FIKOLTI-726420 format. One record per residue (C-alpha): residue number from 1; residue in one letter; y, z, x. Coordinates in steps of 0.05 Angstrom, whole numbers, padded with zeros to 5 digits, always signed. Layout:
% residues N
R     n   res        Y        Z        X
R   NUM     a        Y        Z        X
...
//
This chain:
% residues 75
R     n   res        Y        Z        X
R     1     m   -00126   +00360   -00093
R     2     a   -00111   +00378   -00021
R     3     r   -00062   +00338   +00021
R     4     g   -00092   +00276   +00052
R     5     q   -00150   +00274   +00004
R     6     s   -00161   +00219   -00046
R     7     r   -00205   +00210   -00107
R     8     s   -00215   +00138   -00090
R     9     s   -00286   +00117   -00073
R    10     n   -00260   +00053   -00040
R    11     q   -00278   +00049   +00033
R    12     l   -00239   +00006   +00081
R    13     v   -00278   -00048   +00117
R    14     i   -00234   -00039   +00178
R    15     q   -00216   +00035   +00187
R    16     q   -00154   +00019   +00228
R    17     a   -00125   -00014   +00166
R    18     a   -00109   +00054   +00136
R    19     q   -00048   +00063   +00180
R    20     a   -00023   -00007   +00166
R    21     l   -00030   +00003   +00091
R    22     e   +00006   +00069   +00095
R    23     q   +00063   +00036   +00133
R    24     l   +00065   -00020   +00081
R    25     k   +00070   +00031   +00025
R    26     y   +00131   +00063   +00057
R    27     e   +00164   -00005   +00070
R    28     v   +00154   -00027   -00002
R    29     a   +00179   +00039   -00030
R    30     q   +00241   +00034   +00013
R    31     e   +00254   -00037   -00011
R    32     l   +00247   -00014   -00083
R    33     g   +00292   +00047   -00072
R    34     i   +00236   +00096   -00088
R    35     q   +00231   +00160   -00048
R    36     i   +00159   +00180   -00029
R    37     p   +00150   +00256   -00027
R    38     a   +00150   +00283   +00044
R    39     d   +00091   +00329   +00028
R    40     g   +00047   +00271   +00005
R    41     y   +00039   +00298   -00066
R    42     y   +00051   +00243   -00117
R    43     g   +00041   +00286   -00179
R    44     y   +00115   +00292   -00193
R    45     m   +00129   +00218   -00186
R    46     a   +00135   +00174   -00247
R    47     t   +00074   +00131   -00260
R    48     r   +00121   +00071   -00265
R    49     d   +00145   +00083   -00194
R    50     t   +00076   +00091   -00163
R    51     g   +00052   +00030   -00201
R    52     a   +00110   -00011   -00176
R    53     i   +00095   +00008   -00105
R    54     g   +00022   -00010   -00112
R    55     g   +00037   -00075   -00148
R    56     h   +00086   -00098   -00096
R    57     m   +00037   -00079   -00041
R    58     v   -00016   -00123   -00073
R    59     r   +00034   -00181   -00078
R    60     r   +00052   -00173   -00005
R    61     l   -00022   -00171   +00016
R    62     v   -00037   -00234   -00024
R    63     q   +00022   -00269   +00010
R    64     i   -00004   -00248   +00078
R    65     a   -00074   -00273   +00061
R    66     e   -00047   -00339   +00035
R    67     q   -00007   -00350   +00099
R    68     q   -00068   -00335   +00142
R    69     l   -00111   -00382   +00101
R    70     s   -00060   -00438   +00105
R    71     n   -00055   -00429   +00181
R    72     f   -00131   -00430   +00185
R    73     q   -00135   -00494   +00143
R    74     r   -00091   -00531   +00194
R    75     f   -00142   -00528   +00249
//
């Protein structure tokens, strides 16, 4: 698969979110001490590492959503 392409059929509701998600991925990987390949090819990474990054990203996104919902509930 060529660089920058994905097999995922998921489409973002807000296209500008792609950059924010990419940044979040790098932040989470850094916190976990996992080096993301500079060429963008994940084929040589351990499944455990890529899964850990994705799992922590989801946790962080849920936290953000919960905070926004709690702030919304106050009004």
